[in-house]
N, C-alpha and C positions, 0 to 999 in steps of 0.2 A: 907714329903710325896710327890709322883707324883702326879701330876694331867694333867697338860698340855704336851702332846706327840707330837713332830712333825716326819714324818715320810718321807724322802726323797730317792725317786729313781726316776732319769730322765725318766727312760721307764716304769714306772708304768703304768697300764690302767685299765678302768672300763670295767664292762663286756659288754656295746656295742660296744666295737671294739675289733679287733683281738688281742691278745696276753697274756701275763701271768697277772694274777689277786691277787697275794699273798699280795700285800701293800693293797688292797682295801678289801681285806677279812678279813686280820688281823686289821686294821681299824677299819672295822666296828664291830668287835670282842669287841677290846676296848674302842670304843665309847659306844658300849650297856652295858660294865661293868660300864660305869661313867667316863672314861678318856675323857677329851677335846683332841679329836686327829683330825690334821691335815695332809693331804697330801700333798707334792708337787713334783710334774710332769710335763715335755714337754708337752704341746699342740698339738706339733709335732710327729703324730703317726709314730712310727718306722718301723712297716709292711705294713701301707698304704701309707708313705711317704708323708702325707697330714696333714695340721690344721684343727682341730676338732672343736674348737671352737672360738678363736682369730682371729679378725680383725683388721690390723693397722689402727689407731697407739696403740689400746690397747696390753699392754705388761703383763698382766695376768688378770684372773678372777678367784673368788671363784664362788663355787657351795656346796649346801647341800644336801646330799647324805642319809637321814634319819639322825643319829647324827652326821654323819662322813661330816667332811669339806674337801673339795678337793680344793687345788689351782693348777690352769694350768697355767705354765709360759712361758714365749717367749722363743723358741730359733730359729735360724736362720734355713733354710731347706737345705737340702741336698738328693743327689740320689743314690751316689756310695762312697767308701770310699777315697776319695780325699782328698784336703785341706779344702772343705768345710763340711767335717765332723768333722773335727777341730774346725773349725766355728761353728759350731753347740754345740759340748761341751763348748766353751770358753761362749758362749751368754747365755746359760742356765746356767752356773757358776755366770755371773753376775746380772742376772735377781734373782738367789736364792741368793746372797749375799745380794741385796738390800730387798728382803723380809724378809729376817734373820734378818737382823740388825734393821728395822723397826717395826716389828710385836711386841706386847707383849713376854716377855721373856716365854720359855718353861722350863720346869724344868726335862725333857728327850729329846734327839733328836736320831732318828734311822737311820743312813746314809747305804745304800746299793750300793755294787758295781754292774757291774763293771765299772761304772763310777768315778774312782779313785779320781781326783781333786776335784769333788761334793764333795765325801765322806771326804776328808781332810777339804776341807773348812768348810762342815758343822761340823767337829769335830771340827776346830779351833773357830768358832765363838758359838759354845753351851760351849765350855771352857770361851770363855770370856764373855758369859754372864750366869755363873754359872751355866749352866744346866750339866747332866750327857750324856753319849755318848755309845752307842751300835752300832758296827760295824758287817754289815751281808754280809758275802762273797759268793756272789752269784756266782761268777767266779773268777780264781786266774789270775786276771793280775799283773805285766806285763809277768806270766809266759807263758800263753796263744799265746804271741808275740813270744817269744822264739821257744815253740814247735810247734807251728802252722803257727805261720808268717815270720818264719827263720829269724828274730832280732838276732842280735848278744849283748852278755852280755854287750858288750864295747858300744853299742849304747847310745847316749844321752840320748834319749826316755825311753829307758829300764833303764836307772839309776836313771832318774828322776822320772819315776814311783815306780822304788825301793824305795826309798827316802820315799815319799808318803807313799806305801805301810807298811814299817817298822815302821814310824811314828803312822801309823792307827793302828796296832797291839798292841805297846806298850803302846800307850796313851788311849785306848777305856776302858771304864769302864768293858765291855764286848764286846766278840767275838762271833757270832754265825755263822757257817760253815752251808752249805747247803747238801755237800759232806762228808760224816763220813771219808772217806780217805784225806781229806784236813786239817785233825785236827792236826796232827804232823808237817804239813807243816807251819801252823801258828802258831804253839807254836815254831819252829825254828826259827820263824821270830820276836819272842818276845808277843805274846799272852798269856794272863796268865790266865783269865776267860774265858773258851771255852764252847761251847753249841752246839751239831748238831740237829740243825731243819730241818729237809730235806724237800725238795717242796712234795707236794701232791695235792690230790683233794677234793674240799670240797664235802664231801659225800651227802650233802643235796641238792646239785643243780646238780647232775652227772647222775640223773635217765634220760631218753628220754623219751619224749613226744609220741613218735612213735615206733609202731613195726617194726622190720625189712624189712618186705615187703612194709610199707607204707614209712619208711625212704630211702628206693632204690627210691623208685618212687619219692620222692620230690628230692633229690639229683642226678637224671637221673643217677644211677648206674644199669649196666646191670645185671638182675638176673638170666642169664643162662653164665655169665663168675665168676669166683672167682676173687673177689674184694680185693686188697690189698691196703691199704691209709697211706699214710702219712701227717702229718698235722704240719705246722710249718713254720720256717725260711727258706729260702732258701740261705744259703750263704755258703763261703769257707767253714765251718768247718762241714756244714752237710752231704757232701760226697754224694749228690743226683746225681752225675755222674755215681758214682759205680751203683746207682738204676739202672738207665736209663741201663746202658750197661746190667746188671742183666736181665732188661726187654726185651733187645734186644737176648739174650740168650734164654728167655721164648718161644718170638715168633719165634723163628726159629725152635726150637723143639714143641710146642704147640700152633700152630697158633687158634686165638679165646677165647683161653682157658682162659686168666687173662685179668682182667683188673686193672691197678696200676693207682691211683689216687695221684697226689700233691697237696696239699691244704695249700696254704700260698703265700707267695710275700717274696722277699729279693733281693738283689744287684746281685746275680746270676741268677736269674731267666731268663731272656732274654738267657744268654748262654746257661742254660739248655735246653729252649725251641729249640734254634737252633742244640744243639746236639741229641735230641730226635725226630727230625723232621720226620723221617723217620720209627721210634720205633712208630707202632700205639697202642701198648697196654699200653702206656703210655701217661698219659691225665694231663691237669695242671687246676687248677680250682683258682678261685680268692680267699683270706681269707673270712673266717665266725667268725660273732663275738663269744665271748667265752661264752655266754647264748647258743648258738646254736650247740655246740660242741657235747654234747651227742645224738642228733638226728643224727648228721653229722655221728659220729663212729659206730652208730646203723645199717647204713648202709654197713658197711664194714664186710667180712670174716675175716679178718687178719689186724692187724696194723703195721707198720714199724719203728723204728730209724735206723738212720745210722750215724756214724760218721767218722772223719778221724781217720788215725790210726798214733796216735800221744802220747807219756806218759801221758801228763797230763789228757787226756780223762780215763786213765785207774784207776782213782784214783780220780779224781779232779771234778766230775759232777755230779750232781741231775737232769737230764732231766726231766721237769714238765711235757711233754708230754707223757712218758713213763706210769708216776701213774695216768694220765687222760686216758692213753690206759687199765691200771688194772682196774679201775673203770668202765668202758665201756663192761666189761666182754666178751671180744674179745681177742682170742690169740695173741702174740706178735712174732715178729721176730726183734731181734737186731742183727747189725753189729757194735759192741761199742768196743768189749775186756773188760779185766780186770774185774772190782766188778759188772758192769751191765750185761755181759753175765754169769757171775758167779751167780747171781741172779737169773736171768731167767732159768736157766738149776737147780739150787737147787730145786726150788720151782714150775718146771715143768708147767711154765706158757706160753711155747712158743718155739720158735727156735731160734738157734744162727748162728752167722756166723763169720768168722774173718773180723774184718774192712779193707774195700777196696779191698773186694776180690768178683767181680762180679758172678764168677762161683759157690764159695759157697754160696751166697744169692740168687742165682738162684735155688741151689740145696735146700736151707732153704724152700723155698716159694714150690715147688713141694711137698715136703714131709709134709707141713702142708696141702696142698691142698688135699693129698692123703688121710690122716687119715678121719677114721668115723667122721660124724658131732658130734656123741656122746662124742669122744674124745677131740674135739677142743671146746665143749661146757665145759667139765671137766676143761680144759684149764683157759678159760674164768671165771669160777668159782672161782677156785684155786686163779686166779688174783686178783678177788674181794677181798677175803679173805685178800691177803697181803696189799691192799690198806686199807681195813679196819683195820689192826691189825698194821700195819707201818707207813704207810704212809698218813691217813686221815687229813685232815685240824684242826678237832677237837683236834685232839693230839698235832699238833702245837699249835694250841691256847691255849691249856692247861699250856704249857711248855714255852711260850713266856710269858704268865702272871704271872707263877712263877718266871722266871728272871726279869721282873719288879718290883713285889714285893719285890725281894731280895735286890734291890739296896739300898744301905743306902745314 
């Protein structure tokens, strides 16, 4: 019988910092059911690029968050995707191995990608200590390195990661995919028991505390302009250069009509700020804590998601920010392609554009702004229904509990 559960994701976050909180919310749910749950994560915050709790020479720290235990582990710092990022991954793995070998044995370990070495290490130590293992596939590594990073199938790093990936699929007791389109991909690579548990909002914590008027005041949003907002990582995959190019088109056609806010951080932010130097409708804001996201989104008239035009993103992504957008009852504009665009069109919750097409994206923004406010409100209501019926954290909790209870 499973009693003690470890959840491992280097980039897991708590609600007081920016970033996804899936592991925190799942851990809280399982702990409230009576399981003894510990989450292992790096104290070096990926979004803020800074330590939150640890100070040298301390290499770990445990906190209690209600019934949930959270272990912050040391990982070396990095600012961009150079050799320091690899060192960051290696030092986290070393910290994790030490913890997993010294602590009392768990009954179940849940390891999460994209950090394949950490997930593989967790799986091997789980096997060594007689625990069951669930692999959660957030991103399809190393396929993303091929489709987005331009890596060759024959490169050593890709071949190394493919061996880890194949081992994880074959040896896991259960594989959870966040993107439904990833199911066949993982099955072809050896996964046996597969479940689709998408990202989604915790509907108990998505109601804003502020009305839109007051939210606009709090976050310095111009009530006289149509505000579009992007929240999240500023990385290569997010294609924010295309959004800036769309802003340049809008500014040329409709000066002072639009306000586009990019809220977040990431390795490409400085480059993007330089690119947007003379695009006055585009503004950059610092990331906000997860618990403040509902009030922030309430200040927007529309919410934007963009990704690079690569095959993987047409079937293999479950963008958490999109489901937060749905729960915010705001119309969305997506420039992703594939399943994401199809869903927005099918459920009539916003506008779509071809990925990496600034002209189409600008047209989608114009079309949304010209709709009657009643139609935009109807889009927002349909988006909330989609979040409630398909993507709610409550549905995820129930499905995850059933998987755990079904393990032998």
